[in-house]
N, C-alpha and C positions, 0 to 999 in steps of 0.2 A: 504494500500500500504506500502510495506517495505521501511524503510528509514535508512540512515547512516549519522551520524553527527560526524565529527572528530575535536577534540580540541587539543591544546597543553595542557599537563596535569596541568600546572600552570595558565591557562587562560580560565576558563569556560564561560567567557562572550563573547568570540570572536571565533566562529567556523572557522576552516580552510576549511572545506568542508561540504556541506549538499546536499544529493542526494537521489532520490527515483528510480534512474535507476538501475535495478537489475544487469545488467552486470557490472556497475561501482562499485556497492556494492561488488559484488563477487571479482572483480579485487583488490579493496582496501584491503579487508579482506584477500584474498589469499596472497597478498604481506606482510601482517602482520603475516602470518602463521596460519590463521583461515580459516576453510572450511565453505563456504556458498553456498547453492544450493537451487533451487526451484523444488519441485516435484508436480506431479498431482496424485490424487487417482485413482485407477482403479474401484472404486465404490463410490456411493454417501455417504458422511459422514455428520452427523448433530449433534446437541447437545445431542440427545438421543442415539447416536450410542454407542454400548458397546465396551469395550476394545478389545474383540475378533474380532468384526466387523472392528474396526480401524486397528488392526494388519493384518487382512486378506486383507484389501484394499491396504495396503502398503507392502505386503509380499515380493514382488520382490526387492523393494528398501531396505527393512530391511535386507534381505538375502545378498544383495550386500555389505552393510555396515558391517555386521557381518563378512563376508569373508575378507574384506579389513582391518578391525581394530581389529579383534579377539574378538568382543563383544559377551559375552555369555548370558547376561540377557537383556531382553526387557520388558518394561512395559509401561503403559499409565497413565498419571497423568492428572487430571482435577480439576480445581478450579473455583468456581463461586462466584459472589458477595454476595451470601446468606450464604457462609461458615462462621460459628461462629468465627473461629480463623484467618480470613483473615488479620486483622491488624497485628497480631503477626507474621504470616507467611511472610507477606511483609517485616516487619522490620528485620527479621532474615537474609534475603539475601541482604539487602541494604548496609551492611558493606562489604568493600573490603575483598576478600578471594581467596584462591586457592583450587584446588583439586589435589589429587595424580594420577588421571586418567583423560582422556578426558571427557569433559561435552558435550554430544551429545544430541541435542534436535531437534525434528521435530514438528513444530506447525501445528496441524490438524484443530484447531479452535481458534479464538481469537488472542491475542497478548501478547508479553512480551518484555521488554527492557533489552538487555544485554549491559553492559558497561565494556569494556575491556581496561585495563591499560597496554599498551605495548610500550616500547621504548620511553618514554616521551610523549606519546599521549594517549588520551582517545577516543576510538571508541565506539560510542553509536549506537547500532544496534536495530532498532525496528523490531522485527521478528513478522510476521503475518502468517495467514493460508498459508500453502504450503512452508514455509521457513524451511530449515535445517541449523543448525549451529553446528559446532563442535569446541569447545574451547579447545585447547591443555592443557594437564596436566601441572600444575605449572603456568598457566597464571593468573595474578591477575585480578580480575573482581568483579562485583556485578550485581545483577539482580533485576529489578523492575517489579512487576506485576500490579501496579496501586492500587488506593484506592478501586476500584470496579473490582476485577479481573474476567476475563472471558477468560479462555483458556483451551485447551486440547492439550497435547503434548506427543509424543512417546519419551521415554528415552532409551538409550542403555548404558550398563555398561560392563566393563571387570571384575569388582569386586565391589559389592555394598559398601564395606567399603571404597573404593577409592573415593566415592562421598561425604564423610564427609568433611564439610567446615573447612579449616584451615585459621582463620582470621588473617589478617596482623597487625591490630591495627591502621592502617592509617585512617585519617578522610577525605580522598580525596572524597569518595562517597557523602558526605554531601555538597560538593561544586558544584556539577553538577546538571543540571535540571533532573527531574524525570517525570514519567507519572502522569497525573492528577488523 
């Protein structure tokens, strides 16, 4: 189940809000300028589904996003607990960073924790299967896939170079809870 926890950015011990109500998650994130939606596949998806099968199952939703946001590249990323570089990959995105373009992710399987640092608050969004999140370009954030990552996500890009992480140098990410 998707979850949202909101903190004041200097108080990681006391959440302002914790909810698993999808409409409340969407409302809170939309108010912060972040798109959050839940989609349903038009075909069955599982851990063995190919990138092509996944893209076909969500073709109408992908086409809608591409038309709205001008996204030209679509791919599928999958990471499992058996990946030999899982610890290094996790660590890379745990530091606060920005991107020069929107970070659009749709979770087809598994989960990931997006932590968004916006206007003096930290929004921790536990995205799970069927969740779409679009983090606007320039938004400071970090991402946690957990110690034993298990997720597959569709990614959309305007320009693959725009997805390069620009690290802020802040240590804020280390003060907030992460996935086990």
